[in-house]
N, C-alpha and C positions, 0 to 999 in steps of 0.2 A: 281545380284545373287552372293552371296559370295561363296557357295559350291554347288556341285551337287552330292548328295549321295543317293538320293531316288527319285522315281517317284513323291513323294509328293512335290518335289521342282518345279515341273511343275505347273505354275499358271493357264495356259489355254492351254490344249493339242491341241486344234484345231488351235490356233494361232501358236504354236510351229511347228506343222506339216506343215503349210503353209510356215513358214520361212525356214524349212529344205528343202522343195521342191524348193524354190527359190534359196537356196544355191546350190542344186544339178544341177540346170540349168546353173549356172555360179560359179563353185567352187573357182575360183581364184579372184573373185570380191573384196574380202577384204584382199588381199595379204599383204597390208601394216599394217593391224591392229595388227598383232603379231610381227612386225619387232623388232628385238633386245630383244625379249622375249623368255624365255626358259621354255619348258614343261618337267618336270621330270616324267618318267614312272617307277614305282616301282612294280615289279612282285614278289610276294611271291609264286605264282603258275604259271603253264604253260599257254600259250596263243598262238593263231595264228591270228584270226580275230581281237580280241580286240587290240592286240599289233600293228598290221600293219595298221588297219583302224584309230586308234587314232594317230599314227605317221603321216599318210597321211593327216589327218585332220589338224594337227598342221602345217605341211609343206604348205598346201593350204592357211593357214592364215599368212604365213611368219615366223612362230615360229621355233625355233631350239629345236627339241626333243632329250632328252638323256634318255637312257634306262639302268635299272639295274635289274638283276635277284637277288633279295635280298636273297632268300633262299640258293642260291649257291655261290654268290660272296661277300656278305657282312658279317660283324660280326653278330653273333647271337644276335637278339634284344630282350631285356627284356621289357615286358609291365606292369608288376606288380608294384604297388606303395609300397615302403618300403621294397622291396625284397633285401635280402642279396645275392648279385650276385657272388656266389662262385661255380656256376654250369657251364652250357654250353653257357650261354649268356654273351657277353662281352661288349655290348653297350646298354644303356637304350633309350627307345623311346623319352624321354625328350630331350636328346642331339641329337639323330639321326634326329628327325623331325626339330629341330631348325637348324641343320647344312644344311640339304637338302633345307630348306627354303632360305638359303643364296645363294644357287646355282640356284634356280629355281623360276620362277614367278607363276607357277601353279604346283601342285603335283597331279598325278593320281596314285591310289593304287589299286592293285588286290590281294585279300587274301581270300581264301576259308575257309569254316567251318571245324571243326574237325569231325562233325557228331557223336561225342561221348558225348559231354557236351552241352546240349541244352541251359542251362542258360548262359554259357560262350559265345556260338555262338550268341545267341540273344542279348547279350550285345554289340556286334560289337566292341570288345575291340581293334582290330587292326585299323579299319577305324576311330572310334571315338577318338582314341589316336592321330592319325595324325591331325584330326580336332582340337583337344584340344591344341596340342603342336607345330603345324606348324604355321607360321606367314603369310602364303600365302594360296590362295584357294585350296580346295581339291575336286577331282573328284573320284567317285567310278567306277572302271573298273570291278567290281563284288566283292561283299563282302559275308559275311557268310549268309545273308538273302535276298540279293537283287542284281539285275543286271540292274540298271536303264538305262544304255546306250542301252542294248538289248531291254528293254521294250519300249523305245522311238522309236527305229528302227522298232520294230514290228508294232507299231501304224502307223508309216509312210507308211510301206509296205501295211498294210490293207487298209488304206485310198486310196492309189494309185491304188489298184486293185479291189476296190469295185464297183459293178455295181448297188448297191441298196442304198437307203437312210439310211436304218438301217439293215445291213447284220447280219446274224447269225454267231457267232464266237464260236468255241468249243475248249477248252483246254483239251487234252486227255493225260492221263498217258499212258506209253508204257513200255514194258518189257526191262530189261537191265541186264547185267551180274554182275553189282556191285552197291553198294549204291551210289546215287548221291545227291547233294544238292538240296535245294528248291528255290534257289535264282532266277533262270530264271523264273520259274513258278510264284513265288510271284510277281515279277515286271510285268510280263505279265498280271496277274490278276488285279493289281493296274492300269495299263495303260488302260485296257479294261473298267474298272469301270469309267474311266474319259471320255470315248468315247460314242457316240450314237450308240451302237450296242446291239444286243440281245446276251448276253454272258452267256454260261453255262460251267461247268466243269464236266468231267467224269473220274472216277478212280475206281479201285476195293475197296472193303471194307478194311478198315485199312490204306488206303492211302490218306485220306482227308488232305488237307493242313491246315495250321494254321487258325482257324476260325476267328481270329482277322484281318486277311488279306482277306479271302474270304467273310466275312460278310454275306450279304443276297444273294450272288450269288447262283444260283441253282446248285446242285451237283447231278449227276446221277451215279449210280453204274452199269447201263446198257449202255454200249458203243453204241450199235445199236440204242437205243432210243434217246440218246444224239445227234447222228449224223444226225438224221432226218432233212432234209431241210437245212443242214449246208452249208454256203458259204465259210467258212474258217475253216480248222482243223489244229490246232497248236498242235504238239505232243512233249512231253517231259517226260522223266522219272524222278521220284524223289523217295527218300526213305521214309519210314514211318515217319510221324511227331509225332504222339502220342507215338509209340514205337520207339523213336527217333533214326534215322540213320539206322534202320534195314531194311533188305530185307525180307519181310514177305512171298513173293512168287514171282516166275517169271512166270507169266501167259502169255504164248505165244499167247493165244487167243486175246490179246490186241494189237498185231502187226497191223500196218496200211497196208491194202491191197488196191488194185485198186477197188475191189468191195465195200469195206467200204467207200472209199473216194467219190465215185459217181461223182457228178459234182462240188464238193468243190475244193478249192485251198489248197494245202498242204504247211505247214510251219514248220520249225524247225530251232533252233538257230545254229546248227552245233557245233562240229563235231557230226556225226550220225553214228551209227553202222548199216550198211546195212543188211537187212534180219534178224535183231534182233528187231529193233525199227520199221522199215518200209521196205517194199519190194522194190527191184531195180526198178520194173516197175513203181512205184509211183515217186520215186526220179528222174528218167530219163524222166518223162513225162512232157508235157507242163503245167500240173496242179501244178507242183512243183515251189515254189517261193523261195527256199532256197538260190539260188545264188543271186537273187535280194535282199533278206534280207541282205546277207553278204555285198553286195555293199552299201546298205543304212547305214551300220554301220559307214562309213566315214562321212556321212552328219549329222547323229545324233550327233556324237562326235564333228564335226565342229560347229554345232549349239550351243552346250554346251560351247565349248571353246570361241566362239564368244561372247556369253552373258556374260561370266565371264570377258573376256578382256574389253568389253565395260563398264561393271559396276565397274571395278576396275582400271580405268585409273588414 
């Protein structure tokens, strides 16, 4: 595997899940694999779980991680081709990616969407520019349209906690105080489409995700109907896709309550706004898998790094 930038890079999700669980049982087994190798973590946006779990994964493999907050510490980077750079950007991605490639054996990038220009966001200009101009493998730590490390993590977590051969998994929109990206939801949808689960999505009118991603997945606009017989309820807010980046309404009726959850397990990628997205009583209950999900972030990242290291010896 050259790069990991999308759930589509997973050839067999069941095999990957089994490999991740094996890593989880003995995280230091491949400690020598990454010896004398450097992982560069470039953050255009803030992070807690992604930053720490990916660093931990690299350390478990014997790698040396180095971190840079690009938006605050680096020169402004220009991504346009043929641009006359007489504005705020001082360095072009062509040089930046080439230079970082000399310092690192793998580069991981995190860059959020603008949520104002759909065409530009969907072009994945930041992530794809690193893929094009870097000479080493690239990992997405969340991009404008996807979060493949989180999606893999969620698949692992559902597999570990499932008591049925084919559980029912529901992705539910929830209210939020501001417009949020579609990346986590998109990658979760793609991961579930690769698994043997009964998968449905529920969101208010006007909040359907990109139909090219959801494809034939059933979408309910009635949350109660979607939650019937659910085994896992994954909750995430996202802004409108059709009316791009807009908050059409903040419908507090979509908050996750103990009553709505029933016997299902609750999942969220974190961070989560308590008593806006989900009630305290749900998050603090034994039905909540959010801390377990966060723990599995390390093993998802470690699996990806392991595959790249093995395939690029």
